[in-house]
C-alpha positions as CSV (number, residue, x, y, z in Angstrom):
1,M,38.9,-41.0,11.0
2,A,40.6,-42.2,14.2
3,L,38.2,-42.1,17.1
4,P,39.2,-40.7,20.5
5,A,40.3,-43.4,22.9
6,S,37.7,-42.1,25.4
7,W,34.9,-43.1,22.9
8,L,35.9,-46.8,22.6
9,P,34.1,-48.1,25.7
10,S,30.9,-46.4,24.6
11,I,31.2,-47.5,21.0
12,R,31.7,-51.1,22.2
13,R,28.4,-50.6,24.0
14,C,26.8,-49.7,20.7
15,R,25.2,-53.1,20.8
16,A,21.8,-51.4,21.2
17,R,19.0,-53.6,22.4
18,S,16.7,-55.0,19.9
19,N,12.9,-55.0,20.2
20,T,13.1,-58.3,22.1
21,G,15.5,-56.7,24.7
22,R,18.4,-58.9,23.8
23,S,21.8,-57.3,23.3
24,R,23.5,-57.7,19.9
25,R,26.3,-56.2,18.0
26,S,25.8,-53.4,15.5
27,R,24.8,-54.5,12.0
28,P,24.9,-53.0,8.5
29,G,22.4,-50.1,8.3
30,D,22.7,-49.2,12.0
31,I,23.4,-45.6,12.9
32,F,23.9,-44.3,16.4
33,I,23.4,-40.9,18.0
34,T,24.9,-39.3,21.1
35,N,25.6,-36.0,22.6
36,S,26.8,-37.2,26.0
37,P,29.6,-35.0,27.4
38,Y,30.8,-37.6,29.9
39,E,31.0,-40.6,27.6
40,G,33.2,-39.4,24.8
41,G,31.4,-36.4,23.3
42,G,33.5,-34.2,25.5
43,T,31.5,-31.0,24.8
44,H,27.9,-30.0,25.5
45,L,24.5,-31.2,24.5
46,S,24.3,-29.0,21.5
47,D,27.2,-30.8,19.8
48,V,25.6,-34.0,18.5
49,V,27.5,-37.0,17.2
50,I,26.3,-39.4,14.5
51,L,28.2,-42.7,14.3
52,L,27.9,-45.1,11.4
53,P,29.6,-48.6,11.5
54,V,31.0,-49.4,8.0
55,F,30.8,-53.0,7.0
56,M,32.2,-55.1,4.1
57,G,29.8,-58.0,4.2
58,D,29.4,-58.9,7.8
59,R,32.8,-57.5,8.8
60,L,33.0,-54.2,10.7
61,I,36.0,-52.3,9.1
62,A,35.6,-48.7,10.2
63,W,33.3,-46.0,11.7
64,T,32.4,-42.7,10.1
65,V,31.5,-39.9,12.5
66,N,29.8,-36.5,12.1
67,K,29.9,-34.1,15.0
68,A,28.0,-30.8,14.5
69,H,26.5,-28.1,16.6
70,W,22.7,-28.1,16.5
71,T,21.0,-24.7,17.1
72,E,18.3,-26.2,19.3
73,V,18.3,-29.3,21.5
74,G,15.7,-28.1,24.0
75,G,16.4,-27.1,27.6
76,T,15.4,-24.1,29.6
77,Y,16.5,-21.3,27.1
78,P,16.3,-20.8,23.3
79,G,19.4,-22.0,21.6
80,S,20.1,-24.5,24.3
81,A,22.8,-22.3,25.7
82,T,22.7,-20.9,29.2
83,T,24.9,-19.5,31.9
84,A,22.2,-20.2,34.5
85,S,22.1,-24.0,34.6
86,T,23.1,-26.0,37.7
87,D,22.8,-29.5,36.2
88,I,22.8,-31.0,32.8
89,F,19.1,-31.7,32.8
90,Q,18.4,-28.0,32.4
91,E,20.5,-27.9,29.2
92,G,18.5,-30.0,26.8
93,L,17.9,-33.5,25.5
94,H,20.6,-35.9,26.7
95,L,21.1,-38.7,24.0
96,R,23.4,-41.4,25.3
97,F,24.5,-43.6,22.4
98,L,21.0,-44.4,21.1
99,K,20.2,-46.3,17.9
100,L,18.9,-43.8,15.3
101,Y,18.7,-46.4,12.5
102,D,18.2,-50.1,13.1
103,E,19.4,-52.0,10.0
104,G,18.3,-49.1,7.8
105,R,15.0,-48.4,9.6
106,L,14.7,-45.0,11.1
107,N,13.8,-44.9,14.8
108,E,10.6,-42.8,14.4
109,A,9.9,-42.9,18.1
110,L,13.2,-41.3,18.9
111,V,12.8,-38.7,16.2
112,G,9.4,-37.9,17.5
113,V,10.8,-37.3,21.0
114,I,13.5,-35.0,19.6
115,R,10.9,-33.1,17.5
116,A,8.6,-32.6,20.4
117,N,11.2,-31.2,22.7
118,V,13.0,-28.6,20.7
119,R,11.9,-25.1,19.7
120,L,13.0,-25.3,16.1
121,P,12.0,-28.8,15.1
122,D,12.5,-28.5,11.3
123,S,15.9,-27.0,11.7
124,T,16.9,-29.6,14.4
125,I,15.7,-32.6,12.4
126,G,17.4,-31.1,9.3
127,D,20.7,-31.0,11.2
128,M,20.1,-34.7,12.2
129,H,19.6,-35.8,8.6
130,A,22.5,-33.7,7.4
131,G,24.8,-35.6,9.9
132,V,23.4,-38.9,8.7
133,A,24.0,-38.0,5.1
134,A,27.6,-37.0,5.8
135,C,28.3,-40.3,7.5
136,R,26.8,-42.2,4.7
137,V,28.9,-40.4,2.1
138,G,32.0,-41.3,4.2
139,S,30.9,-44.9,4.4
140,R,30.5,-45.1,0.6
141,R,33.9,-43.7,0.0
142,I,35.6,-46.2,2.4
143,I,33.8,-49.1,0.7
144,E,34.8,-47.8,-2.7
145,L,38.4,-47.7,-1.6
146,A,38.1,-51.3,-0.3
147,E,36.6,-52.5,-3.6
148,K,39.2,-50.7,-5.6
149,H,42.3,-51.7,-3.7
150,G,41.2,-54.7,-1.7
151,L,40.0,-54.8,1.9
152,E,43.3,-56.0,3.5
153,S,45.3,-53.4,1.6
154,L,42.9,-50.7,2.9
155,L,43.2,-51.8,6.5
156,D,47.0,-52.0,6.2
157,A,47.0,-48.5,4.8
158,M,44.9,-47.3,7.8
159,E,47.4,-48.8,10.2
160,A,50.3,-47.4,8.2
161,L,48.9,-43.9,8.4
162,L,48.5,-44.1,12.2
163,G,52.1,-45.4,12.4
164,Y,53.3,-42.6,10.2
165,G,51.6,-40.0,12.3
166,E,53.2,-41.5,15.4
167,R,56.7,-41.6,13.9
168,M,56.7,-38.2,12.4
169,T,55.3,-36.6,15.6
170,Q,57.9,-38.5,17.7
171,E,60.7,-36.9,15.5
172,E,59.2,-33.5,16.1
173,L,59.0,-34.1,19.9
174,K,62.7,-34.7,19.9
175,K,63.3,-31.2,18.7
176,L,61.4,-29.5,21.6
177,P,63.1,-28.1,24.7
178,K,63.2,-30.8,27.4
179,G,62.2,-30.2,31.0
180,V,59.3,-29.3,33.3
181,F,57.2,-26.2,32.5
182,T,54.4,-24.8,34.7
183,A,51.7,-22.1,34.5
184,E,48.4,-21.2,35.9
185,D,45.5,-19.0,34.9
186,V,41.9,-18.4,35.8
187,V,38.3,-18.7,34.6
188,E,36.7,-15.7,36.3
189,E,33.3,-17.0,37.1
190,D,30.7,-19.7,36.4
191,G,27.6,-17.7,35.7
192,H,26.4,-17.9,39.4
193,G,28.8,-15.4,40.9
194,N,31.3,-18.1,42.0
195,G,35.0,-17.8,41.2
196,P,37.7,-17.2,40.1
197,F,38.6,-20.8,39.3
198,T,42.2,-21.8,38.9
199,I,43.6,-23.9,36.1
200,K,47.1,-25.3,36.7
201,V,49.4,-27.3,34.5
202,K,52.8,-29.0,34.7
203,I,54.2,-30.1,31.4
204,T,57.0,-32.6,31.2
205,I,58.7,-33.0,27.9
206,T,61.1,-35.9,27.1
207,D,62.3,-37.3,23.8
208,E,59.6,-40.0,24.1
209,K,56.5,-38.1,25.3
210,M,54.8,-35.0,26.6
211,V,52.8,-35.2,29.9
212,A,50.3,-32.5,30.7
213,D,49.3,-32.7,34.4
214,F,46.4,-30.5,35.5
215,T,46.5,-31.6,39.1
216,G,45.6,-28.6,41.4
217,T,42.9,-27.3,39.1
218,S,39.8,-26.1,40.9
219,P,36.9,-28.5,41.7
220,Q,33.9,-28.6,39.3
221,A,31.7,-25.6,39.5
222,V,28.0,-25.1,40.3
223,G,27.5,-23.3,37.0
224,P,28.0,-24.5,33.4
225,I,31.7,-23.7,32.8
226,N,32.6,-27.4,33.4
227,L,34.5,-29.5,30.9
228,S,34.6,-33.3,30.8
229,Y,37.9,-35.2,30.8
230,A,37.3,-36.2,27.2
231,G,37.1,-32.5,26.3
232,L,40.3,-31.9,28.1
233,I,42.1,-34.5,26.0
234,T,40.9,-32.6,22.9
235,G,42.2,-29.3,24.2
236,A,45.6,-30.8,25.2
237,R,45.9,-32.4,21.7
238,C,45.3,-29.0,20.1
239,L,48.3,-27.4,21.8
240,F,50.4,-30.6,21.4
241,K,49.7,-30.5,17.6
242,A,50.6,-26.8,17.5
243,V,54.1,-27.3,19.0
244,T,55.0,-30.5,17.1
245,N,54.1,-30.2,13.4
246,T,50.8,-28.8,12.1
247,E,51.6,-30.1,8.6
248,I,51.5,-33.8,9.6
249,P,48.0,-35.0,8.7
250,A,46.2,-35.3,12.0
251,N,45.2,-38.8,13.1
252,G,45.2,-40.9,16.3
253,G,48.8,-41.9,15.9
254,C,49.9,-38.3,16.2
255,F,48.8,-38.2,19.8
256,R,50.2,-41.5,21.1
257,A,53.1,-39.6,22.7
258,L,50.8,-37.3,24.7
259,E,49.6,-38.2,28.2
260,V,46.9,-36.1,30.0
261,I,46.5,-36.3,33.7
262,C,43.7,-34.7,35.7
263,P,42.0,-35.9,38.9
264,P,38.2,-36.5,38.4
265,G,35.8,-33.9,39.5
266,T,37.6,-30.7,38.5
267,I,36.3,-28.0,36.1
268,L,38.4,-29.8,33.5
269,S,37.2,-33.3,34.4
270,A,33.7,-32.8,35.6
271,R,31.4,-35.7,36.5
272,S,27.7,-36.2,35.8
273,P,25.4,-34.4,36.2
274,A,27.6,-31.3,36.2
275,P,26.3,-28.5,33.8
276,V,28.5,-28.1,30.8
277,S,26.7,-25.6,28.6
278,I,29.6,-23.2,28.2
279,Y,32.3,-25.9,28.6
280,Y,34.3,-24.1,25.9
281,E,35.5,-21.4,28.1
282,S,37.3,-23.9,30.4
283,L,38.5,-25.8,27.4
284,L,40.2,-22.6,26.1
285,G,41.6,-22.0,29.5
286,A,43.2,-25.5,29.4
287,I,44.7,-24.9,26.0
288,E,46.1,-21.5,26.8
289,V,47.5,-22.4,30.2
290,M,49.6,-25.0,28.3
291,W,50.4,-22.3,25.7
292,K,51.4,-19.9,28.5
293,A,53.8,-22.5,30.1
294,L,55.6,-23.2,26.8
295,A,55.5,-19.9,25.0
296,P,58.7,-18.5,26.8
297,V,60.7,-21.5,25.6
298,M,59.1,-21.9,22.2
299,P,58.8,-18.2,21.0
300,H,58.9,-19.2,17.3
301,K,56.0,-21.5,17.7
302,L,53.7,-19.7,20.2
303,T,52.6,-16.1,20.5
304,A,51.5,-14.0,23.5
305,G,48.0,-14.5,24.9
306,H,44.9,-14.0,22.8
307,Q,41.2,-13.0,23.6
308,R,40.7,-16.6,24.8
309,T,36.9,-16.7,24.5
310,V,34.3,-18.0,22.1
311,G,32.2,-15.0,23.2
312,A,29.2,-17.1,22.4
313,T,26.3,-14.8,21.7
314,F,22.7,-15.9,21.4
315,I,19.9,-13.4,20.6
316,S,16.3,-14.6,20.4
317,G,12.9,-13.1,20.0
318,Q,9.9,-12.9,17.6
319,L,10.3,-11.6,14.1
320,P,8.4,-8.3,13.9
321,E,6.9,-9.2,10.5
322,T,5.6,-12.7,11.2
323,G,5.8,-13.3,15.0
324,E,7.9,-16.4,14.4
325,L,10.6,-17.3,16.8
326,F,14.2,-16.5,15.8
327,V,17.3,-17.7,17.4
328,M,20.7,-16.4,16.3
329,G,23.8,-18.0,17.6
330,E,27.2,-16.6,16.8
331,P,30.8,-16.8,18.1
332,L,32.8,-13.6,18.2
333,V,36.2,-12.7,16.7
334,G,38.9,-11.0,18.6
335,G,42.7,-10.3,18.8
336,W,45.5,-12.8,18.9
337,G,48.8,-12.2,20.6
338,A,51.9,-10.8,19.0
339,G,54.9,-13.1,18.3
340,I,58.7,-12.8,18.4
341,D,58.7,-11.4,14.8
342,R,55.2,-10.3,14.0
343,D,52.1,-8.5,15.1
344,G,49.1,-10.4,16.3
345,D,46.2,-11.1,14.0
346,S,43.1,-8.9,14.4
347,G,39.5,-10.1,14.3
348,Q,40.1,-13.8,14.4
349,F,38.3,-16.6,16.2
350,C,39.8,-18.0,19.3
351,C,42.0,-21.2,19.3
352,A,40.1,-24.4,18.8
353,N,37.2,-22.5,17.1
354,G,38.7,-22.1,13.7
355,E,36.1,-24.1,11.8
356,T,33.3,-21.6,12.6
357,F,32.2,-18.6,10.7
358,N,30.6,-15.3,11.7
359,I,27.3,-14.3,10.0
360,P,27.4,-11.7,7.2
361,V,25.7,-8.5,8.2
362,E,23.3,-8.7,5.3
363,L,22.2,-12.2,6.0
364,A,21.8,-11.6,9.7
365,E,19.6,-8.5,9.2
366,S,17.4,-10.4,6.7
367,R,16.7,-13.3,9.1
368,Y,16.7,-11.9,12.7
369,G,15.0,-9.1,14.6
370,F,17.9,-6.7,14.8
371,E,20.1,-4.4,12.7
372,I,23.8,-4.2,13.0
373,D,24.9,-0.6,13.6
374,Q,28.7,-1.2,13.6
375,Y,31.1,-4.0,13.2
376,A,34.6,-2.7,13.5
377,L,38.1,-3.0,15.1
378,H,38.2,-1.0,18.3
379,Q,40.9,1.3,19.6
380,E,40.8,0.4,23.3
381,D,44.1,0.3,25.3
382,G,46.0,-3.0,25.3
383,G,48.5,-5.0,23.4
384,A,51.3,-2.4,22.9
385,G,54.7,-3.9,22.1
386,E,57.6,-4.0,19.7
387,Y,55.1,-6.2,18.0
388,R,51.6,-5.3,19.0
389,G,48.7,-7.5,19.8
390,G,45.9,-8.0,17.2
391,K,42.8,-5.9,17.7
392,G,39.5,-6.9,19.1
393,V,36.2,-5.8,17.6
394,V,33.0,-4.0,18.6
395,L,29.7,-5.3,17.3
396,D,26.4,-3.5,17.9
397,Y,23.0,-5.3,17.5
398,R,20.1,-2.8,17.5
399,V,16.9,-4.5,18.4
400,T,14.1,-4.1,15.8
401,A,11.7,-6.7,17.3
402,D,9.4,-5.6,20.0
403,E,11.8,-7.3,22.4
404,A,14.8,-9.6,22.2
405,Y,16.8,-11.7,24.7
406,L,20.6,-12.0,25.0
407,T,22.5,-15.0,26.3
408,Y,26.3,-14.3,26.4
409,S,29.3,-15.8,28.1
410,A,33.0,-14.9,28.1
411,T,36.2,-15.2,30.0
412,R,39.1,-12.8,29.9
413,T,36.7,-10.3,31.4
414,R,38.9,-9.3,34.3
415,S,42.1,-11.1,33.6
416,R,43.8,-9.9,30.5
417,P,45.6,-11.6,27.6
418,W,49.2,-11.9,28.7
419,G,52.2,-10.2,27.0
420,L,55.7,-11.6,26.5
421,E,59.2,-10.0,26.9
422,G,57.9,-6.7,28.1
423,G,54.8,-6.5,25.8
424,Q,51.7,-5.0,27.3
425,E,48.7,-7.1,28.4
426,G,45.8,-7.1,26.0
427,S,42.3,-5.8,26.7
428,C,39.2,-7.6,28.1
429,N,35.9,-9.0,26.7
430,R,32.5,-7.8,27.7
431,A,28.9,-7.4,26.7
432,E,26.9,-4.1,27.1
433,V,23.3,-3.2,26.9
434,H,22.7,0.4,25.8
435,R,19.2,1.4,27.1
436,K,16.8,4.0,25.7
437,D,17.4,6.2,28.7
438,G,21.1,6.4,28.0
439,T,22.2,4.0,30.8
440,V,24.8,1.3,29.9
441,E,24.9,-2.1,31.6
442,T,27.9,-4.4,31.4
443,Y,28.1,-8.2,31.7
444,S,30.5,-11.0,31.4
445,M,27.9,-13.8,31.6
446,V,24.2,-13.4,31.3
447,T,21.2,-15.5,30.2
448,G,17.9,-14.2,28.8
449,L,18.7,-10.5,29.2
450,K,15.8,-8.5,27.8
451,A,16.0,-5.5,25.5
452,V,13.2,-3.7,23.7
453,R,13.0,-2.1,20.3
454,G,15.7,0.5,19.7
455,E,18.0,-0.7,22.5
456,V,21.5,-2.1,21.6
457,F,23.4,-5.2,22.6
458,R,27.1,-4.2,22.2
459,L,29.7,-6.9,22.2
460,V,33.4,-6.0,22.7
461,T,36.2,-8.5,22.3
462,G,39.7,-8.4,23.6
463,T,43.0,-7.3,22.0
464,G,45.8,-9.8,22.2
465,G,48.9,-9.3,24.3
466,G,52.0,-7.5,22.9
467,Y,55.5,-8.9,22.5
468,G,58.6,-6.8,23.4
469,D,59.1,-3.3,24.7
470,P,56.7,-0.9,23.0
471,R,59.4,1.8,22.8
472,K,61.4,-0.5,20.4
473,R,58.6,-0.6,17.8
474,C,59.8,0.3,14.3
475,R,58.8,4.0,13.8
476,D,57.6,3.3,10.2
477,K,55.3,0.6,11.5
478,L,54.0,2.9,14.2
479,A,53.4,5.7,11.7
480,Q,51.4,3.2,9.6
481,D,49.5,2.1,12.8
482,L,48.5,5.8,13.3
483,R,47.4,6.2,9.7
484,D,45.4,3.0,9.8
485,G,43.7,3.7,13.1
486,Y,45.2,0.8,15.0
487,V,46.9,3.2,17.5
488,T,45.7,6.6,18.6
489,E,48.0,9.6,19.0
490,E,47.5,9.5,22.8
491,Q,48.4,5.7,22.9
492,A,51.5,6.5,20.8
493,R,52.7,9.0,23.3
494,R,51.8,7.0,26.4
495,Y,53.0,3.5,25.4
496,Y,55.4,4.1,22.5
497,G,57.1,7.3,23.7
498,C,56.4,9.2,20.5
499,D,54.5,12.3,19.2
500,A,52.7,12.6,15.9
501,G,54.9,14.3,13.3
502,P,53.9,16.0,10.1
503,K,55.8,13.8,7.6
504,T,55.8,10.2,8.9
505,G,53.2,10.5,11.6
506,M,55.9,10.2,14.2
507,S,58.8,12.1,15.7
């Protein structure tokens, strides 16, 4: 794989000190580990990177890299996720390009430190070894290719692929509208009551390059919504890829025509020791503000706004049968915006989160201290249009343990997914706690919120924005919406200007 340019200085420093204290270059059998957000990882401490230098003889020819979310890396709260942190030291173990294997020998002392500082040591160490195994498989495959085709032919092919990605993307860039396009949006809060925080972008497109300038974005926050500059590059690349050609195999060459500008010290370019536990909410804000700037001039490529949140949900407690600690971490699905010729998708993960999966109900109930009372598309107002926004979901966790604790974070909790060409805004995200006494509490960000047996954590995700005037919606489609429960009769009257009829459902 092509490594992000922001990693190169740190990888060059992977000359980890030997036992004598002398610096030396990496050697066959070495493996490094890092989760540093500020030095190339670009995310948070739970996302751990394993790096393996691939050698042919004594010649370094490539790196294989595995990056994966570990359920536990320590820190103040179970699951190593929090909306309450004010510096990175509260968020878990910070591993800054350390040597995990030294010429094939496992660094037992480092593994011991990790094991002693996490709540689920077997799971965490298992994640570590899985990442190592993945890198080793990748290394073997590269060596096999070199042995089969010759090393120089392989290296030439690597360069050719990067060049191909650059040339093909350059051709796609020439097809895009030229000019300067701007937008701004908000991240509502940082977990400490501060906010809203503004994200601004100015996108300049020429035949040669795209420049995304985030100057004017709010300074880094006290709370953990901060994103590092390396993470911002990742987000900008996501949108850049979406508007060029998603069919071109992604590699570093595809992004040579993209320039990302952001002054240091903003919520999109935070500096150490800023907390970054829920960085992804600002990452999504950066992606979607670019999306928002370009959607009006690229309607066949970009839809209206979507739920724009990971909705990261962590529930922990002790299993009622054994007393053992359980930690469930799950992203939430929601509604995507409608497009110029189609309805939005319902119940999908947010942009940049497509490689994740939700947990099947049967599996979740068998492993954690709760039952799931409902998991359904909701009928809340939002997203009406000639093409309607995709529906969000409602998900109820009923606590079966003596007590359980919720950590949850979301944006688009007051601001709404934006519509296009007269389409209605979507609906908001939120978490609720339904207490035994009938009271309901509502949250947008919360850490370690306690509920007892029989109480319910309810998570509600947003519906995407609509496209076009709702009154122009095809009546056959609207009748089908009514039959399928996507639109209520009251919504049909209020937003679509129609009444239910006996034959088609509309009149």
